[in-house]
Structures are given as structure tokens and as C-alpha cells.
C-alpha positions, 0 to 999 in steps of 0.5 A, a space after each residue: 499500499 505504501 509503495 503504491 501510494 508514492 510510486 507515481 509523481 503526482 501533485 497529490 503525493 507532493 501535497 501529502 509529503 508537505 502536509 506530513 512535514 508540516 504536521 511533524 514539524 509543529 509536533 516537534 516545535 510545540 514541545 516548547 512554545 517559548 519561541 512563539 513570543 519572539 519575532 526573531 525566533 518565529 522568523 527562524 523557524 519559518 526560515 528552517 521550514 522553508 529551507 527544508 521544503 527547498 531541500 525536498 524539491 532540489 532533491 526531487 529535481 536532482 533525481 527526476 532530471 537525472 533519471 535517478 528515479 522512475 518518476 516517483 515521489 520515493 526520494 522526497 518521501 525517504 528524505 522526509 522519513 530520515 528527518 523523523 529519525 533526527 528531529 532535532 535537526 529542526 532546531 539547528 539552522 546552521 546545518 539546515 542552511 549548510 545542507 541546502 547549499 550542499 544540495 545546490 552544489 550536488 545539483 550542478 555536479 550531477 548535471 555535468 554528465 550532459 557535458 554542457 557548460 562544464 565550467 559554469 557548473 564547476 564554479 557554481 558547485 565550488 561556490 556553493 560548497 564554500 558557502 555551505 562551509 561558512 555555516 558548517 566548516 567541515 562541509 568543505 570536504 564536499 569540494 572533493 565531489 567537484 574534483 571527482 566530477 571533474 575527473 569523470 567529465 572534464 579531466 582533460 581541460 586543465 582550466 577546470 582543475 583551477 576553477 574551484 580555487 577561483 570560487 574559494 577566492 570569491 567566497 573568501 573575499 566576499 566573506 572577509 569584506 562582509 565581516 569587516 563591514 558588519 561584524 569582525 567576530 564572524 572571522 573569529 567564529 569561523 576559525 574557531 570551527 576549524 577543529 575536529 573530534 572523532 569521538 562519538 560520545 555525545 548521546 544525551 539519552 538512549 533514544 538518540 543512541 537508538 536513532 543512530 543505531 537504526 540509521 546505521 542499519 538503514 544505511 548499510 542495507 541500502 548501500 549494499 543494495 545499491 552496490 549489488 545492483 549497480 552493474 544492472 543499472 543503465 550505463 549512462 547512470 553509472 557516473 551519477 550513482 558513483 557520485 552519489 556513493 562518493 557523496 555518501 562517504 564524504 558525508 559520513 567523513 563530515 560527521 566523523 570529523 565534526 567537532 560539535 558532534 550530534 546526530 543532526 550532522 547526518 543530514 548530509 547523508 539524507 540525499 544520497 541515501 534517499 537515492 539509494 533507498 529509491 533505487 532499492 524500492 524501484 528494483 524489480 522484486 516481490 511486491 510483499 518485500 517492497 511493502 515490508 521494507 517500507 513498513 519496517 522503515 516507516 514504523 522505525 522512523 515514527 517510533 524514534 521520532 515520538 520517543 524523542 519528543 
């Protein structure tokens, strides 16, 4: 039933995901209504919600435009489900903003397979990665995705390899000028985030530990599923799937090295894992197995969400 509901890409399906997002967003936010007394806090919450909707539709654009889904609503639905595992992301604006810019970069990198306007796409993707790093420093590691994409699609033109550095200079110049004119402490704050911490001992309660354990199991299941079926995918899509796998491992690295570690940092893995999950569900298989996978995932996400309220 669940797989049948989201198998097609229709306005009703998107409306359902949006409605579910609104319901669970307000369920989480209204645990503490003190933020409703401040205009700034209200604007911040609305901004976070808007960016999440933006992330959903960028994710949908990436998968539909590049043939990574069979015109279904699965990618955005999976993205929404993964959010339920870590609802505290909804209170972390810096990560939400950083992830949104990383998705914009990913959109440009995946579309490089068309071999059109390669240089513009390299610069744009690099620019968005460096902007994302202003909000969460270690997201700068996604610049590796730019070089991986150049290796796939533009390695012969030596000028392509210099474009990320042009983007770095552009973002750094704008940031420094803005900091000098508006708030010089921004530079000190940014430099202070250049620290690492590989220890995973940040859990405040057992439910956060449970959420991470479930998510690790989900990641392994969908990653192995994609790796074992990749050879059966159309050859034209192999580079896109390889980029998604590379993106996934970089996102895991960002989580592992980030200093202010929390489950929220796993938001960077949502996009590639949504693609992997969609690939698994859309693979020809017994309908009962599809429904079982979806039911177990939905049940785990709902249980984890309500246990963290």
C-alpha cells in the first residue's frame, strides 16, 4: 500500500509529503512554545521550514532530471522519513542552511554528465560548497565531489582544475569584506570551528543512541543493495550513482570529523541515502518484500520520532 501510494509523481503525493512535514514539524516545535514570543525566533523557525521544503524539491529535481528515479515520489518521501529519525535538526539552522547549499552544489555536479556548460557548473558547485562551509566548516570536504566530477567529465581541460580555487577566492573575499563591514567576530567564529573530534560520545539519552543505531542499519542495507545492483543499472547512470556513493562517504566523513558532533550532522547523508533507498524500492522484486521494507522503515522512523519528543 505504501509503495503504491508513492510510486507515481503527482501533485497529490507532493501535497501529502508537505502536509506530513508540516504536521511533524509543529509536533516537534510545540514541545516548547517559548519561541512563539519572539519575532526573531518565529522568523527563524519559518526559515528552517522553508529551507527544508527547498531541500526536498532540490532533491526531487536532482533525481527526476537525471533519471535517478522512475518518476516517483520516493526520494522526497525517504528524505522526510530520515528527518523523523533526527528531529533535533529542526532546531539547528546552521546545518539546515549548509545542507541546502550542498544540495545546490550536488545538483550542478550531477548534471555535468550532459557535458554542457561544464565550467559554469564546476564554478557554481564549488561556490556553493564554500558558502556551505561558512555555516558548517567541515562541509568544505564536499569540494572533493567537485574534483571527482571533474575527473569523470572534464579532466582533459586543465582550466577546470583551477576553477574551484577561483570560487574559493570569491567566497573568501566576499566573506572577509562582509565581516569587516558588519561584524569582525564572524571571522574569529569561523576560524574557531576548524577543529575536529572523532569521538562518538555525545548522546544525551538512549533514544538518540537508538536513532543512530537504526540509521546505521538502514544505511548499510541500502548501500549494499545499491552496490550489488549497480551493474544492472543503465550504463548512462553509472557516473551519477558513483557520485552519489562518493557523496555519501564524504558525508559520513563530515560527521566523523566535526567537532560539535551530534546526530544532526547526518543530514548531509539524507540525499544520497534517499537515492539509494529509491533505487532499492524501484528494483523489480516481490511486492510483499517492497511493502515489508517500507513498513519497517516507516515504523522505525515514527517510533524514533515520538520517543524523542
